[in-house]
C-alpha positions in Angstrom: 85.5 16.1 7.9 85.1 19.5 6.5 84.6 22.9 8.1 81.0 24.2 8.3 81.6 26.8 5.5 83.0 24.1 3.2 80.0 21.8 4.0 77.6 24.6 3.0 79.5 25.1 -0.3 79.5 21.4 -1.0 75.7 21.0 -0.4 75.0 23.6 -3.1 71.8 24.6 -1.3 70.5 21.1 -0.6 68.2 20.8 2.4 66.3 17.8 3.8 62.7 17.9 2.3 61.1 14.7 3.5 60.8 10.9 3.0 58.9 9.6 0.0 56.9 6.4 0.2 55.3 4.8 -2.9 51.7 3.8 -2.2 48.8 2.4 -4.3 46.0 4.5 -2.8 47.1 7.9 -1.5 43.8 8.6 0.3 43.9 5.2 2.2 47.5 5.7 3.2 47.0 9.3 4.4 44.1 8.0 6.5 46.3 5.3 7.9 49.2 7.6 8.9 46.8 10.2 10.4 44.5 7.8 12.2 47.0 5.3 13.6 50.3 7.3 14.0 49.2 10.9 14.6 50.5 12.5 11.3 48.7 15.7 10.1 47.8 16.1 6.4 49.7 19.1 5.2 48.8 19.0 1.5 46.7 16.7 -0.8 46.6 16.5 -4.5 44.4 13.4 -4.8 44.6 10.8 -6.1 48.3 11.3 -7.0 50.0 12.8 -3.9 49.8 13.8 -0.3 52.3 15.4 2.1 51.9 14.6 5.8 53.8 15.9 8.8 54.8 14.6 12.2 57.1 17.0 14.1 60.1 17.7 11.8 59.2 14.8 9.5 57.5 15.4 6.2 56.2 12.1 4.7 55.5 12.3 1.0 53.0 9.8 -0.3 53.2 9.2 -4.1 50.5 7.3 -5.8 50.5 5.7 -9.3 49.8 9.1 -11.0 52.5 11.1 -9.2 55.6 12.3 -10.9 57.6 10.8 -8.0 56.4 7.3 -8.8 56.9 7.2 -12.6 58.9 4.3 -14.0 62.7 4.9 -14.2 64.4 5.3 -17.6 65.7 1.7 -17.4 62.2 0.3 -17.0 62.2 -0.4 -13.3 59.0 0.3 -11.5 58.9 2.3 -8.3 56.7 0.3 -5.9 55.8 0.1 -2.2 57.6 -2.2 0.3 61.2 -2.9 0.9 63.3 -2.7 4.1 64.1 1.1 4.4 61.8 2.7 6.9 60.9 5.7 8.9 61.7 5.3 12.6 59.4 6.9 15.1 60.6 7.2 18.7 58.3 6.6 21.7 58.8 6.4 25.5 56.1 3.7 25.8 56.4 1.1 23.1 54.2 -1.5 24.8 51.2 0.9 24.8 51.7 1.7 21.1 51.9 -2.0 20.3 48.6 -2.7 22.2 46.9 0.3 20.5 47.9 -0.7 17.0 47.1 -4.4 17.5 43.6 -3.4 18.7 43.2 -1.2 15.6 44.1 -4.2 13.3 47.4 -2.8 12.1 49.8 -5.3 10.5 53.0 -6.1 12.2 56.1 -7.4 10.4 57.7 -8.8 13.5 57.4 -9.2 17.3 59.1 -6.6 19.5 62.9 -7.0 19.4 65.2 -5.9 22.3 68.8 -4.9 21.8 71.5 -2.8 23.4 70.0 0.5 22.0 66.4 -0.2 23.0 63.3 -2.0 21.8 61.7 -1.8 18.4 58.9 -3.3 16.3 57.9 -2.8 12.6 54.4 -2.1 11.4 53.2 -1.9 7.8 51.1 0.7 6.1 48.3 -0.6 3.8 50.8 -1.0 0.9 53.5 -2.8 2.8 55.8 0.1 3.6 57.5 -0.3 6.9 57.4 2.0 9.9 59.6 1.2 12.9 58.5 2.2 16.4 61.5 2.5 18.7 61.9 3.0 22.4 65.5 3.9 23.5 67.1 1.9 26.3 66.8 3.6 29.7 
């Protein structure tokens, strides 16, 4: 597409920062991600915001009082849910499913198998999706 130098110039200093999820209760959601999925809490500004980390992924949780969750100029409200999702890779999807079911975590679907591997979707307490994915061997 473009040479590396051109791409740097086009990005104007943009770098990946993280994925933002809208949540209703930041403390509850931070506890969910740390307890059930192994995220570490990097920064909290309760009750409005928390930043969590898992490997190279920064997950930004924005509650009702956060600047990242304010209504848009056209009146639309930013709210939890939807179909976009973080995908976490594992080498043992069956064990994760069992562990999360035993913990009472909500699942959106049953495990699906396709040419690329197997996956299942869980929901955080506000209905945001997280996909657990095991690549085909």
